[in-house]
PQR file with spaces between the fields and no chain letter, atoms N, CA, C, O and H, PARSE charges and radii, in Angstrom:
ATOM       1  N    MET     1       0.852   -1.176    0.000 -0.4000 1.5000
ATOM       2  CA   MET     1       0.000    0.000    0.000 -0.0000 2.0000
ATOM       3  C    MET     1       0.895    1.235    0.000  0.5500 1.7000
ATOM       4  O    MET     1       1.832    1.315    0.795 -0.5500 1.4000
ATOM       5  N    PRO     2       0.623    2.188   -0.870 -0.5600 1.5000
ATOM       6  CA   PRO     2       1.462    3.392   -0.922  0.2800 2.0000
ATOM       7  C    PRO     2       1.280    4.249    0.323  0.5500 1.7000
ATOM       8  O    PRO     2       0.227    4.247    0.961 -0.5500 1.4000
ATOM       9  N    ARG     3       2.328    4.969    0.641 -0.4000 1.5000
ATOM      10  CA   ARG     3       2.282    5.874    1.792 -0.0000 2.0000
ATOM      11  C    ARG     3       1.302    7.013    1.487  0.5500 1.7000
ATOM      12  O    ARG     3       1.273    7.520    0.366 -0.5500 1.4000
ATOM      13  H    ARG     3       3.183    4.971    0.123  0.4000 1.0000
ATOM      14  N    PRO     4       0.497    7.416    2.485 -0.5600 1.5000
ATOM      15  CA   PRO     4      -0.442    8.526    2.266  0.2800 2.0000
ATOM      16  C    PRO     4       0.297    9.830    1.996  0.5500 1.7000
ATOM      17  O    PRO     4       1.417   10.034    2.466 -0.5500 1.4000
ATOM      18  N    THR     5      -0.338   10.700    1.239 -0.4000 1.5000
ATOM      19  CA   THR     5       0.231   12.026    0.992 -0.0000 2.0000
ATOM      20  C    THR     5       0.093   12.872    2.255  0.5500 1.7000
ATOM      21  O    THR     5      -0.626   12.509    3.186 -0.5500 1.4000
ATOM      22  H    THR     5      -1.247   10.535    0.857  0.4000 1.0000
ATOM      23  N    ARG     6       0.793   14.007    2.271 -0.4000 1.5000
ATOM      24  CA   ARG     6       0.690   14.908    3.429 -0.0000 2.0000
ATOM      25  C    ARG     6      -0.751   15.410    3.596  0.5500 1.7000
ATOM      26  O    ARG     6      -1.241   15.555    4.716 -0.5500 1.4000
ATOM      27  H    ARG     6       1.377   14.302    1.515  0.4000 1.0000
ATOM      28  N    ALA     7      -1.415   15.671    2.474 -0.4000 1.5000
ATOM      29  CA   ALA     7      -2.815   16.131    2.552 -0.0000 2.0000
ATOM      30  C    ALA     7      -3.697   15.041    3.156  0.5500 1.7000
ATOM      31  O    ALA     7      -4.569   15.333    3.975 -0.5500 1.4000
ATOM      32  H    ALA     7      -1.017   15.553    1.564  0.4000 1.0000
ATOM      33  N    GLN     8      -3.480   13.802    2.763 -0.4000 1.5000
ATOM      34  CA   GLN     8      -4.255   12.698    3.325 -0.0000 2.0000
ATOM      35  C    GLN     8      -3.954   12.529    4.810  0.5500 1.7000
ATOM      36  O    GLN     8      -4.845   12.214    5.598 -0.5500 1.4000
ATOM      37  H    GLN     8      -2.772   13.565    2.098  0.4000 1.0000
ATOM      38  N    MET     9      -2.697   12.738    5.186 -0.4000 1.5000
ATOM      39  CA   MET     9      -2.332   12.614    6.603 -0.0000 2.0000
ATOM      40  C    MET     9      -2.980   13.732    7.427  0.5500 1.7000
ATOM      41  O    MET     9      -3.388   13.508    8.567 -0.5500 1.4000
ATOM      42  H    MET     9      -1.973   12.994    4.545  0.4000 1.0000
ATOM      43  N    ARG    10      -3.073   14.936    6.849 -0.4000 1.5000
ATOM      44  CA   ARG    10      -3.761   16.032    7.565 -0.0000 2.0000
ATOM      45  C    ARG    10      -5.243   15.697    7.732  0.5500 1.7000
ATOM      46  O    ARG    10      -5.839   15.984    8.771 -0.5500 1.4000
ATOM      47  H    ARG    10      -2.741   15.118    5.923  0.4000 1.0000
ATOM      48  N    GLU    11      -5.829   15.091    6.704 -0.4000 1.5000
ATOM      49  CA   GLU    11      -7.233   14.688    6.800 -0.0000 2.0000
ATOM      50  C    GLU    11      -7.412   13.603    7.860  0.5500 1.7000
ATOM      51  O    GLU    11      -8.375   13.635    8.627 -0.5500 1.4000
ATOM      52  H    GLU    11      -5.345   14.858    5.860  0.4000 1.0000
ATOM      53  N    MET    12      -6.497   12.653    7.904 -0.4000 1.5000
ATOM      54  CA   MET    12      -6.570   11.606    8.937 -0.0000 2.0000
ATOM      55  C    MET    12      -6.395   12.212   10.325  0.5500 1.7000
ATOM      56  O    MET    12      -7.041   11.773   11.276 -0.5500 1.4000
ATOM      57  H    MET    12      -5.715   12.627    7.281  0.4000 1.0000
ATOM      58  N    ALA    13      -5.525   13.221   10.450 -0.4000 1.5000
ATOM      59  CA   ALA    13      -5.333   13.901   11.733 -0.0000 2.0000
ATOM      60  C    ALA    13      -6.622   14.590   12.172  0.5500 1.7000
ATOM      61  O    ALA    13      -6.995   14.536   13.344 -0.5500 1.4000
ATOM      62  H    ALA    13      -5.001   13.577    9.676  0.4000 1.0000
ATOM      63  N    ALA    14      -7.295   15.234   11.230 -0.4000 1.5000
ATOM      64  CA   ALA    14      -8.570   15.890   11.551 -0.0000 2.0000
ATOM      65  C    ALA    14      -9.599   14.856   11.990  0.5500 1.7000
ATOM      66  O    ALA    14     -10.376   15.108   12.911 -0.5500 1.4000
ATOM      67  H    ALA    14      -6.993   15.277   10.278  0.4000 1.0000
ATOM      68  N    ASP    15      -9.612   13.696   11.341 -0.4000 1.5000
ATOM      69  CA   ASP    15     -10.528   12.621   11.750 -0.0000 2.0000
ATOM      70  C    ASP    15     -10.213   12.152   13.168  0.5500 1.7000
ATOM      71  O    ASP    15     -11.120   11.889   13.958 -0.5500 1.4000
ATOM      72  H    ASP    15      -8.981   13.492   10.593  0.4000 1.0000
ATOM      73  N    CYS    16      -8.924   12.049   13.482 -0.4000 1.5000
ATOM      74  CA   CYS    16      -8.526   11.639   14.840 -0.0000 2.0000
ATOM      75  C    CYS    16      -8.987   12.667   15.867  0.5500 1.7000
ATOM      76  O    CYS    16      -9.450   12.306   16.948 -0.5500 1.4000
ATOM      77  H    CYS    16      -8.188   12.263   12.840  0.4000 1.0000
ATOM      78  N    GLU    17      -8.861   13.947   15.527 -0.4000 1.5000
ATOM      79  CA   GLU    17      -9.307   14.994   16.450 -0.0000 2.0000
ATOM      80  C    GLU    17     -10.811   14.906   16.688  0.5500 1.7000
ATOM      81  O    GLU    17     -11.270   15.099   17.814 -0.5500 1.4000
ATOM      82  H    GLU    17      -8.485   14.241   14.648  0.4000 1.0000
ATOM      83  N    GLN    18     -11.579   14.619   15.646 -0.4000 1.5000
ATOM      84  CA   GLN    18     -13.032   14.456   15.800 -0.0000 2.0000
ATOM      85  C    GLN    18     -13.336   13.246   16.679  0.5500 1.7000
ATOM      86  O    GLN    18     -14.239   13.295   17.513 -0.5500 1.4000
ATOM      87  H    GLN    18     -11.207   14.462   14.731  0.4000 1.0000
ATOM      88  N    ALA    19     -12.587   12.165   16.495 -0.4000 1.5000
ATOM      89  CA   ALA    19     -12.785   10.981   17.331 -0.0000 2.0000
ATOM      90  C    ALA    19     -12.456   11.304   18.789  0.5500 1.7000
ATOM      91  O    ALA    19     -13.119   10.810   19.701 -0.5500 1.4000
ATOM      92  H    ALA    19     -11.853   12.126   15.817  0.4000 1.0000
ATOM      93  N    ALA    20     -11.441   12.127   19.006 -0.4000 1.5000
ATOM      94  CA   ALA    20     -11.090   12.525   20.369 -0.0000 2.0000
ATOM      95  C    ALA    20     -12.229   13.315   21.007  0.5500 1.7000
ATOM      96  O    ALA    20     -12.540   13.122   22.182 -0.5500 1.4000
ATOM      97  H    ALA    20     -10.902   12.528   18.265  0.4000 1.0000
ATOM      98  N    LEU    21     -12.846   14.199   20.237 -0.4000 1.5000
ATOM      99  CA   LEU    21     -13.976   14.972   20.764 -0.0000 2.0000
ATOM     100  C    LEU    21     -15.154   14.056   21.120  0.5500 1.7000
ATOM     101  O    LEU    21     -15.816   14.253   22.138 -0.5500 1.4000
ATOM     102  H    LEU    21     -12.594   14.356   19.283  0.4000 1.0000
ATOM     103  N    ARG    22     -15.405   13.053   20.271 -0.4000 1.5000
ATOM     104  CA   ARG    22     -16.484   12.095   20.584 -0.0000 2.0000
ATOM     105  C    ARG    22     -16.148   11.307   21.847  0.5500 1.7000
ATOM     106  O    ARG    22     -17.031   11.033   22.660 -0.5500 1.4000
ATOM     107  H    ARG    22     -14.866   12.892   19.444  0.4000 1.0000
ATOM     108  N    SER    23     -14.886   10.945   22.016 -0.4000 1.5000
ATOM     109  CA   SER    23     -14.483   10.219   23.223 -0.0000 2.0000
ATOM     110  C    SER    23     -14.610   11.101   24.461  0.5500 1.7000
ATOM     111  O    SER    23     -15.014   10.630   25.524 -0.5500 1.4000
ATOM     112  H    SER    23     -14.169   11.168   21.355  0.4000 1.0000
ATOM     113  N    ASP    24     -14.264   12.388   24.323 -0.4000 1.5000
ATOM     114  CA   ASP    24     -14.449   13.324   25.440 -0.0000 2.0000
ATOM     115  C    ASP    24     -15.922   13.387   25.847  0.5500 1.7000
ATOM     116  O    ASP    24     -16.246   13.382   27.035 -0.5500 1.4000
ATOM     117  H    ASP    24     -13.937   12.771   23.459  0.4000 1.0000
ATOM     118  N    ALA    25     -16.804   13.446   24.857 -0.4000 1.5000
ATOM     119  CA   ALA    25     -18.244   13.499   25.142 -0.0000 2.0000
ATOM     120  C    ALA    25     -18.698   12.205   25.818  0.5500 1.7000
ATOM     121  O    ALA    25     -19.516   12.236   26.738 -0.5500 1.4000
ATOM     122  H    ALA    25     -16.541   13.451   23.892  0.4000 1.0000
ATOM     123  N    ALA    26     -18.171   11.078   25.364 -0.4000 1.5000
ATOM     124  CA   ALA    26     -18.527    9.794   25.985 -0.0000 2.0000
ATOM     125  C    ALA    26     -18.053    9.751   27.434  0.5500 1.7000
ATOM     126  O    ALA    26     -18.744    9.214   28.299 -0.5500 1.4000
ATOM     127  H    ALA    26     -17.507   11.053   24.616  0.4000 1.0000
ATOM     128  N    ALA    27     -16.879   10.312   27.698 -0.4000 1.5000
ATOM     129  CA   ALA    27     -16.374   10.351   29.071 -0.0000 2.0000
ATOM     130  C    ALA    27     -17.289   11.185   29.964  0.5500 1.7000
ATOM     131  O    ALA    27     -17.568   10.809   31.103 -0.5500 1.4000
ATOM     132  H    ALA    27     -16.317   10.748   26.995  0.4000 1.0000
ATOM     133  N    LEU    28     -17.751   12.308   29.444 -0.4000 1.5000
ATOM     134  CA   LEU    28     -18.673   13.145   30.226 -0.0000 2.0000
ATOM     135  C    LEU    28     -19.991   12.414   30.494  0.5500 1.7000
ATOM     136  O    LEU    28     -20.544   12.505   31.590 -0.5500 1.4000
ATOM     137  H    LEU    28     -17.525   12.613   28.519  0.4000 1.0000
ATOM     138  N    ASP    29     -20.481   11.699   29.504 -0.4000 1.5000
ATOM     139  CA   ASP    29     -21.702   10.902   29.706 -0.0000 2.0000
ATOM     140  C    ASP    29     -21.472    9.855   30.795  0.5500 1.7000
ATOM     141  O    ASP    29     -22.328    9.630   31.651 -0.5500 1.4000
ATOM     142  H    ASP    29     -20.032   11.625   28.614  0.4000 1.0000
ATOM     143  N    GLY    30     -20.301    9.223   30.746 -0.4000 1.5000
ATOM     144  CA   GLY    30     -19.978    8.236   31.771 -0.0000 2.0000
ATOM     145  C    GLY    30     -19.899    8.866   33.149  0.5500 1.7000
ATOM     146  O    GLY    30     -20.370    8.285   34.126 -0.5500 1.4000
ATOM     147  H    GLY    30     -19.606    9.407   30.051  0.4000 1.0000
ATOM     148  N    ASP    31     -19.306   10.052   33.235 -0.4000 1.5000
ATOM     149  CA   ASP    31     -19.230   10.758   34.520 -0.0000 2.0000
ATOM     150  C    ASP    31     -20.628   11.056   35.057  0.5500 1.7000
ATOM     151  O    ASP    31     -20.893   10.900   36.249 -0.5500 1.4000
ATOM     152  H    ASP    31     -18.923   10.524   32.441  0.4000 1.0000
ATOM     153  N    ARG    32     -21.521   11.489   34.159 -0.4000 1.5000
ATOM     154  CA   ARG    32     -22.896   11.796   34.590 -0.0000 2.0000
ATOM     155  C    ARG    32     -23.597   10.536   35.103  0.5500 1.7000
ATOM     156  O    ARG    32     -24.273   10.563   36.132 -0.5500 1.4000
ATOM     157  H    ARG    32     -21.306   11.617   33.191  0.4000 1.0000
ATOM     158  N    ALA    33     -23.428    9.442   34.377 -0.4000 1.5000
ATOM     159  CA   ALA    33     -24.067    8.195   34.803 -0.0000 2.0000
ATOM     160  C    ALA    33     -23.465    7.694   36.109  0.5500 1.7000
ATOM     161  O    ALA    33     -24.173    7.141   36.950 -0.5500 1.4000
ATOM     162  H    ALA    33     -22.879    9.420   33.541  0.4000 1.0000
ATOM     163  N    ALA    34     -22.166    7.884   36.279 -0.4000 1.5000
ATOM     164  CA   ALA    34     -21.504    7.440   37.506 -0.0000 2.0000
ATOM     165  C    ALA    34     -21.942    8.262   38.716  0.5500 1.7000
ATOM     166  O    ALA    34     -21.940    7.770   39.845 -0.5500 1.4000
ATOM     167  H    ALA    34     -21.590    8.333   35.595  0.4000 1.0000
ATOM     168  N    ALA    35     -22.312    9.502   38.473 -0.4000 1.5000
ATOM     169  CA   ALA    35     -22.720   10.389   39.573 -0.0000 2.0000
ATOM     170  C    ALA    35     -24.220   10.359   39.843  0.5500 1.7000
ATOM     171  O    ALA    35     -24.682   10.964   40.810 -0.5500 1.4000
ATOM     172  H    ALA    35     -22.313    9.901   37.556  0.4000 1.0000
ATOM     173  N    ASP    36     -24.974    9.676   39.019 -0.4000 1.5000
ATOM     174  CA   ASP    36     -26.433    9.654   39.150 -0.0000 2.0000
ATOM     175  C    ASP    36     -26.855    8.679   40.245  0.5500 1.7000
ATOM     176  O    ASP    36     -26.711    7.468   40.075 -0.5500 1.4000
ATOM     177  H    ASP    36     -24.598    9.184   38.234  0.4000 1.0000
ATOM     178  N    PRO    37     -27.374    9.185   41.366 -0.5600 1.5000
ATOM     179  CA   PRO    37     -27.747    8.292   42.468  0.2800 2.0000
ATOM     180  C    PRO    37     -28.929    7.378   42.133  0.5500 1.7000
ATOM     181  O    PRO    37     -29.176    6.406   42.846 -0.5500 1.4000
ATOM     182  N    SER    38     -29.651    7.675   41.072 -0.4000 1.5000
ATOM     183  CA   SER    38     -30.767    6.805   40.711 -0.0000 2.0000
ATOM     184  C    SER    38     -30.287    5.536   39.985  0.5500 1.7000
ATOM     185  O    SER    38     -31.063    4.598   39.801 -0.5500 1.4000
ATOM     186  H    SER    38     -29.451    8.465   40.493  0.4000 1.0000
ATOM     187  N    ASN    39     -29.019    5.508   39.575 -0.4000 1.5000
ATOM     188  CA   ASN    39     -28.462    4.303   38.952 -0.0000 2.0000
ATOM     189  C    ASN    39     -27.984    3.335   40.033  0.5500 1.7000
ATOM     190  O    ASN    39     -27.655    3.742   41.147 -0.5500 1.4000
ATOM     191  H    ASN    39     -28.389    6.270   39.724  0.4000 1.0000
ATOM     192  N    THR    40     -27.953    2.078   39.694 -0.4000 1.5000
ATOM     193  CA   THR    40     -27.476    1.076   40.650 -0.0000 2.0000
ATOM     194  C    THR    40     -25.977    1.259   40.863  0.5500 1.7000
ATOM     195  O    THR    40     -25.294    1.898   40.062 -0.5500 1.4000
ATOM     196  H    THR    40     -28.220    1.747   38.789  0.4000 1.0000
ATOM     197  N    ALA    41     -25.487    0.695   41.941 -0.4000 1.5000
ATOM     198  CA   ALA    41     -24.052    0.773   42.238 -0.0000 2.0000
ATOM     199  C    ALA    41     -23.240    0.122   41.128  0.5500 1.7000
ATOM     200  O    ALA    41     -22.172    0.613   40.762 -0.5500 1.4000
ATOM     201  H    ALA    41     -26.041    0.176   42.591  0.4000 1.0000
ATOM     202  N    THR    42     -23.740   -0.967   40.601 -0.4000 1.5000
ATOM     203  CA   THR    42     -23.033   -1.651   39.517 -0.0000 2.0000
ATOM     204  C    THR    42     -22.956   -0.777   38.279  0.5500 1.7000
ATOM     205  O    THR    42     -21.897   -0.657   37.664 -0.5500 1.4000
ATOM     206  H    THR    42     -24.607   -1.366   40.898  0.4000 1.0000
ATOM     207  N    LEU    43     -24.073   -0.169   37.913 -0.4000 1.5000
ATOM     208  CA   LEU    43     -24.082    0.702   36.740 -0.0000 2.0000
ATOM     209  C    LEU    43     -23.172    1.898   36.944  0.5500 1.7000
ATOM     210  O    LEU    43     -22.465    2.295   36.018 -0.5500 1.4000
ATOM     211  H    LEU    43     -24.933   -0.267   38.413  0.4000 1.0000
ATOM     212  N    ARG    44     -23.172    2.480   38.133 -0.4000 1.5000
ATOM     213  CA   ARG    44     -22.296    3.623   38.402 -0.0000 2.0000
ATOM     214  C    ARG    44     -20.828    3.220   38.288  0.5500 1.7000
ATOM     215  O    ARG    44     -20.018    3.971   37.746 -0.5500 1.4000
ATOM     216  H    ARG    44     -23.746    2.158   38.885  0.4000 1.0000
ATOM     217  N    ALA    45     -20.487    2.047   38.792 -0.4000 1.5000
ATOM     218  CA   ALA    45     -19.104    1.566   38.702 -0.0000 2.0000
ATOM     219  C    ALA    45     -18.709    1.316   37.251  0.5500 1.7000
ATOM     220  O    ALA    45     -17.604    1.659   36.831 -0.5500 1.4000
ATOM     221  H    ALA    45     -21.145    1.436   39.232  0.4000 1.0000
ATOM     222  N    GLN    46     -19.614    0.721   36.496 -0.4000 1.5000
ATOM     223  CA   GLN    46     -19.331    0.474   35.075 -0.0000 2.0000
ATOM     224  C    GLN    46     -19.174    1.784   34.313  0.5500 1.7000
ATOM     225  O    GLN    46     -18.296    1.908   33.460 -0.5500 1.4000
ATOM     226  H    GLN    46     -20.512    0.442   36.836  0.4000 1.0000
ATOM     227  N    ALA    47     -20.013    2.747   34.617 -0.4000 1.5000
ATOM     228  CA   ALA    47     -19.942    4.044   33.947 -0.0000 2.0000
ATOM     229  C    ALA    47     -18.624    4.743   34.271  0.5500 1.7000
ATOM     230  O    ALA    47     -18.016    5.361   33.396 -0.5500 1.4000
ATOM     231  H    ALA    47     -20.726    2.646   35.310  0.4000 1.0000
ATOM     232  N    LYS    48     -18.187    4.648   35.514 -0.4000 1.5000
ATOM     233  CA   LYS    48     -16.915    5.252   35.910 -0.0000 2.0000
ATOM     234  C    LYS    48     -15.764    4.623   35.142  0.5500 1.7000
ATOM     235  O    LYS    48     -14.869    5.327   34.674 -0.5500 1.4000
ATOM     236  H    LYS    48     -18.681    4.147   36.224  0.4000 1.0000
ATOM     237  N    THR    49     -15.783    3.303   35.010 -0.4000 1.5000
ATOM     238  CA   THR    49     -14.741    2.604   34.260 -0.0000 2.0000
ATOM     239  C    THR    49     -14.785    2.985   32.784  0.5500 1.7000
ATOM     240  O    THR    49     -13.749    3.238   32.170 -0.5500 1.4000
ATOM     241  H    THR    49     -16.510    2.732   35.390  0.4000 1.0000
ATOM     242  N    ALA    50     -15.978    3.023   32.223 -0.4000 1.5000
ATOM     243  CA   ALA    50     -16.131    3.390   30.810 -0.0000 2.0000
ATOM     244  C    ALA    50     -15.641    4.816   30.554  0.5500 1.7000
ATOM     245  O    ALA    50     -15.027    5.082   29.521 -0.5500 1.4000
ATOM     246  H    ALA    50     -16.820    2.817   32.721  0.4000 1.0000
ATOM     247  N    ALA    51     -15.903    5.720   31.472 -0.4000 1.5000
ATOM     248  CA   ALA    51     -15.438    7.096   31.317 -0.0000 2.0000
ATOM     249  C    ALA    51     -13.915    7.145   31.279  0.5500 1.7000
ATOM     250  O    ALA    51     -13.335    7.907   30.504 -0.5500 1.4000
ATOM     251  H    ALA    51     -16.401    5.504   32.312  0.4000 1.0000
ATOM     252  N    GLY    52     -13.278    6.349   32.097 -0.4000 1.5000
ATOM     253  CA   GLY    52     -11.812    6.295   32.093 -0.0000 2.0000
ATOM     254  C    GLY    52     -11.265    5.786   30.765  0.5500 1.7000
ATOM     255  O    GLY    52     -10.293    6.324   30.234 -0.5500 1.4000
ATOM     256  H    GLY    52     -13.749    5.730   32.726  0.4000 1.0000
ATOM     257  N    PHE    53     -11.900    4.742   30.236 -0.4000 1.5000
ATOM     258  CA   PHE    53     -11.472    4.230   28.930 -0.0000 2.0000
ATOM     259  C    PHE    53     -11.673    5.275   27.838  0.5500 1.7000
ATOM     260  O    PHE    53     -10.830    5.426   26.954 -0.5500 1.4000
ATOM     261  H    PHE    53     -12.689    4.306   30.667  0.4000 1.0000
ATOM     262  N    ALA    54     -12.782    5.991   27.899 -0.4000 1.5000
ATOM     263  CA   ALA    54     -13.051    7.015   26.888 -0.0000 2.0000
ATOM     264  C    ALA    54     -12.000    8.121   26.950  0.5500 1.7000
ATOM     265  O    ALA    54     -11.572    8.621   25.909 -0.5500 1.4000
ATOM     266  H    ALA    54     -13.467    5.869   28.618  0.4000 1.0000
ATOM     267  N    ARG    55     -11.580    8.507   28.143 -0.4000 1.5000
ATOM     268  CA   ARG    55     -10.527    9.522   28.278 -0.0000 2.0000
ATOM     269  C    ARG    55      -9.203    9.017   27.703  0.5500 1.7000
ATOM     270  O    ARG    55      -8.477    9.754   27.036 -0.5500 1.4000
ATOM     271  H    ARG    55     -11.927    8.100   28.988  0.4000 1.0000
ATOM     272  N    GLN    56      -8.909    7.757   27.975 -0.4000 1.5000
ATOM     273  CA   GLN    56      -7.683    7.156   27.442 -0.0000 2.0000
ATOM     274  C    GLN    56      -7.724    7.145   25.913  0.5500 1.7000
ATOM     275  O    GLN    56      -6.731    7.467   25.262 -0.5500 1.4000
ATOM     276  H    GLN    56      -9.499    7.159   28.517  0.4000 1.0000
ATOM     277  N    HIS    57      -8.857    6.780   25.351 -0.4000 1.5000
ATOM     278  CA   HIS    57      -8.987    6.764   23.896 -0.0000 2.0000
ATOM     279  C    HIS    57      -8.831    8.169   23.322  0.5500 1.7000
ATOM     280  O    HIS    57      -8.192    8.344   22.285 -0.5500 1.4000
ATOM     281  H    HIS    57      -9.664    6.518   25.880  0.4000 1.0000
ATOM     282  N    ALA    58      -9.399    9.160   23.977 -0.4000 1.5000
ATOM     283  CA   ALA    58      -9.278   10.545   23.504 -0.0000 2.0000
ATOM     284  C    ALA    58      -7.806   10.952   23.461  0.5500 1.7000
ATOM     285  O    ALA    58      -7.358   11.576   22.498 -0.5500 1.4000
ATOM     286  H    ALA    58      -9.918    9.018   24.820  0.4000 1.0000
ATOM     287  N    GLN    59      -7.066   10.603   24.490 -0.4000 1.5000
ATOM     288  CA   GLN    59      -5.640   10.935   24.527 -0.0000 2.0000
ATOM     289  C    GLN    59      -4.892   10.231   23.393  0.5500 1.7000
ATOM     290  O    GLN    59      -4.038   10.836   22.745 -0.5500 1.4000
ATOM     291  H    GLN    59      -7.429   10.097   25.272  0.4000 1.0000
ATOM     292  N    GLU    60      -5.207    8.961   23.153 -0.4000 1.5000
ATOM     293  CA   GLU    60      -4.547    8.213   22.086 -0.0000 2.0000
ATOM     294  C    GLU    60      -4.879    8.808   20.713  0.5500 1.7000
ATOM     295  O    GLU    60      -4.005    8.892   19.850 -0.5500 1.4000
ATOM     296  H    GLU    60      -5.901    8.469   23.679  0.4000 1.0000
ATOM     297  N    TYR    61      -6.128    9.218   20.507 -0.4000 1.5000
ATOM     298  CA   TYR    61      -6.498    9.852   19.249 -0.0000 2.0000
ATOM     299  C    TYR    61      -5.714   11.144   19.044  0.5500 1.7000
ATOM     300  O    TYR    61      -5.265   11.428   17.934 -0.5500 1.4000
ATOM     301  H    TYR    61      -6.838    9.150   21.209  0.4000 1.0000
ATOM     302  N    ARG    62      -5.550   11.922   20.105 -0.4000 1.5000
ATOM     303  CA   ARG    62      -4.794   13.178   19.989 -0.0000 2.0000
ATOM     304  C    ARG    62      -3.316   12.914   19.702  0.5500 1.7000
ATOM     305  O    ARG    62      -2.689   13.639   18.929 -0.5500 1.4000
ATOM     306  H    ARG    62      -5.915   11.691   21.007  0.4000 1.0000
ATOM     307  N    GLU    63      -2.768   11.882   20.324 -0.4000 1.5000
ATOM     308  CA   GLU    63      -1.377   11.531   20.042 -0.0000 2.0000
ATOM     309  C    GLU    63      -1.211   11.094   18.587  0.5500 1.7000
ATOM     310  O    GLU    63      -0.240   11.468   17.929 -0.5500 1.4000
ATOM     311  H    GLU    63      -3.277   11.293   20.952  0.4000 1.0000
ATOM     312  N    ASP    64      -2.157   10.304   18.091 -0.4000 1.5000
ATOM     313  CA   ASP    64      -2.108    9.878   16.689 -0.0000 2.0000
ATOM     314  C    ASP    64      -2.220   11.083   15.755  0.5500 1.7000
ATOM     315  O    ASP    64      -1.508   11.160   14.754 -0.5500 1.4000
ATOM     316  H    ASP    64      -2.945   10.000   18.626  0.4000 1.0000
ATOM     317  N    ALA    65      -3.101   12.014   16.074 -0.4000 1.5000
ATOM     318  CA   ALA    65      -3.265   13.215   15.245 -0.0000 2.0000
ATOM     319  C    ALA    65      -1.969   14.009   15.207  0.5500 1.7000
ATOM     320  O    ALA    65      -1.576   14.502   14.150 -0.5500 1.4000
ATOM     321  H    ALA    65      -3.680   11.952   16.887  0.4000 1.0000
ATOM     322  N    ALA    66      -1.308   14.137   16.340 -0.4000 1.5000
ATOM     323  CA   ALA    66      -0.041   14.878   16.380 -0.0000 2.0000
ATOM     324  C    ALA    66       1.014   14.196   15.514  0.5500 1.7000
ATOM     325  O    ALA    66       1.746   14.866   14.787 -0.5500 1.4000
ATOM     326  H    ALA    66      -1.628   13.736   17.199  0.4000 1.0000
ATOM     327  N    LYS    67       1.096   12.878   15.586 -0.4000 1.5000
ATOM     328  CA   LYS    67       2.060   12.147   14.759 -0.0000 2.0000
ATOM     329  C    LYS    67       1.766   12.353   13.278  0.5500 1.7000
ATOM     330  O    LYS    67       2.679   12.566   12.480 -0.5500 1.4000
ATOM     331  H    LYS    67       0.500   12.333   16.176  0.4000 1.0000
ATOM     332  N    LEU    68       0.499   12.288   12.920 -0.4000 1.5000
ATOM     333  CA   LEU    68       0.129   12.466   11.517 -0.0000 2.0000
ATOM     334  C    LEU    68       0.492   13.866   11.024  0.5500 1.7000
ATOM     335  O    LEU    68       0.993   14.021    9.910 -0.5500 1.4000
ATOM     336  H    LEU    68      -0.242   12.115   13.569  0.4000 1.0000
ATOM     337  N    ARG    69       0.243   14.877   11.842 -0.4000 1.5000
ATOM     338  CA   ARG    69       0.585   16.247   11.449 -0.0000 2.0000
ATOM     339  C    ARG    69       2.095   16.437   11.294  0.5500 1.7000
ATOM     340  O    ARG    69       2.544   17.277   10.514 -0.5500 1.4000
ATOM     341  H    ARG    69      -0.164   14.750   12.747  0.4000 1.0000
ATOM     342  N    GLU    70       2.877   15.648   12.046 -0.4000 1.5000
ATOM     343  CA   GLU    70       4.337   15.720   11.948 -0.0000 2.0000
ATOM     344  C    GLU    70       4.878   14.896   10.776  0.5500 1.7000
ATOM     345  O    GLU    70       6.075   14.928   10.492 -0.5500 1.4000
ATOM     346  H    GLU    70       2.512   14.965   12.679  0.4000 1.0000
ATOM     347  N    GLY    71       3.997   14.164   10.103 -0.4000 1.5000
ATOM     348  CA   GLY    71       4.426   13.394    8.946 -0.0000 2.0000
ATOM     349  C    GLY    71       4.699   11.932    9.229  0.5500 1.7000
ATOM     350  O    GLY    71       5.223   11.222    8.370 -0.5500 1.4000
ATOM     351  H    GLY    71       3.024   14.139   10.334  0.4000 1.0000
ATOM     352  N    TYR    72       4.356   11.474   10.411 -0.4000 1.5000
ATOM     353  CA   TYR    72       4.563   10.078   10.772 -0.0000 2.0000
ATOM     354  C    TYR    72       3.228    9.350   10.801  0.5500 1.7000
ATOM     355  O    TYR    72       2.195    9.927   11.139 -0.5500 1.4000
ATOM     356  H    TYR    72       3.931   12.050   11.109  0.4000 1.0000
ATOM     357  N    LEU    73       3.268    8.092   10.447 -0.4000 1.5000
ATOM     358  CA   LEU    73       2.072    7.263   10.589 -0.0000 2.0000
ATOM     359  C    LEU    73       2.085    6.650   11.978  0.5500 1.7000
ATOM     360  O    LEU    73       3.113    6.121   12.401 -0.5500 1.4000
ATOM     361  H    LEU    73       4.107    7.622   10.173  0.4000 1.0000
ATOM     362  N    PRO    74       0.975    6.705   12.699 -0.5600 1.5000
ATOM     363  CA   PRO    74       0.928    6.066   14.005  0.2800 2.0000
ATOM     364  C    PRO    74       1.292    4.591   13.881  0.5500 1.7000
ATOM     365  O    PRO    74       0.804    3.897   12.988 -0.5500 1.4000
ATOM     366  N    ASP    75       2.137    4.124   14.766 -0.4000 1.5000
ATOM     367  CA   ASP    75       2.558    2.721   14.831 -0.0000 2.0000
ATOM     368  C    ASP    75       3.343    2.283   13.606  0.5500 1.7000
ATOM     369  O    ASP    75       3.422    1.082   13.344 -0.5500 1.4000
ATOM     370  H    ASP    75       2.533    4.687   15.491  0.4000 1.0000
ATOM     371  N    GLU    76       3.938    3.214   12.831 -0.4000 1.5000
ATOM     372  CA   GLU    76       4.683    2.794   11.653 -0.0000 2.0000
ATOM     373  C    GLU    76       6.027    2.168   12.026  0.5500 1.7000
ATOM     374  O    GLU    76       6.695    1.576   11.179 -0.5500 1.4000
ATOM     375  H    GLU    76       3.875    4.190   13.043  0.4000 1.0000
ATOM     376  N    ASP    77       6.416    2.298   13.277 -0.4000 1.5000
ATOM     377  CA   ASP    77       7.699    1.717   13.692 -0.0000 2.0000
ATOM     378  C    ASP    77       7.577    0.234   14.046  0.5500 1.7000
ATOM     379  O    ASP    77       8.547   -0.369   14.506 -0.5500 1.4000
ATOM     380  H    ASP    77       5.874    2.779   13.965  0.4000 1.0000
ATOM     381  N    TRP    78       6.430   -0.345   13.844 -0.4000 1.5000
ATOM     382  CA   TRP    78       6.265   -1.772   14.135 -0.0000 2.0000
ATOM     383  C    TRP    78       6.986   -2.588   13.131  0.5500 1.7000
ATOM     384  O    TRP    78       6.966   -3.817   13.205 -0.5500 1.4000
ATOM     385  H    TRP    78       5.643    0.145   13.470  0.4000 1.0000
């Protein structure tokens, strides 16, 4: 597969940034569910865990976007 052009990499970076924003929103939803006393303890615990994963994913998307903007493909060193 040919290496993406710089323009394609900028587009992929923008897509990663959008994915990061969606993950941020998912984390906030998880925080709300975790703080809702009308939810069961199990659901609140699951929501708290899910919010943490969503934050981690947002950070990874931002790191990938930064690499793409610098001209590197994420995980190309494998």
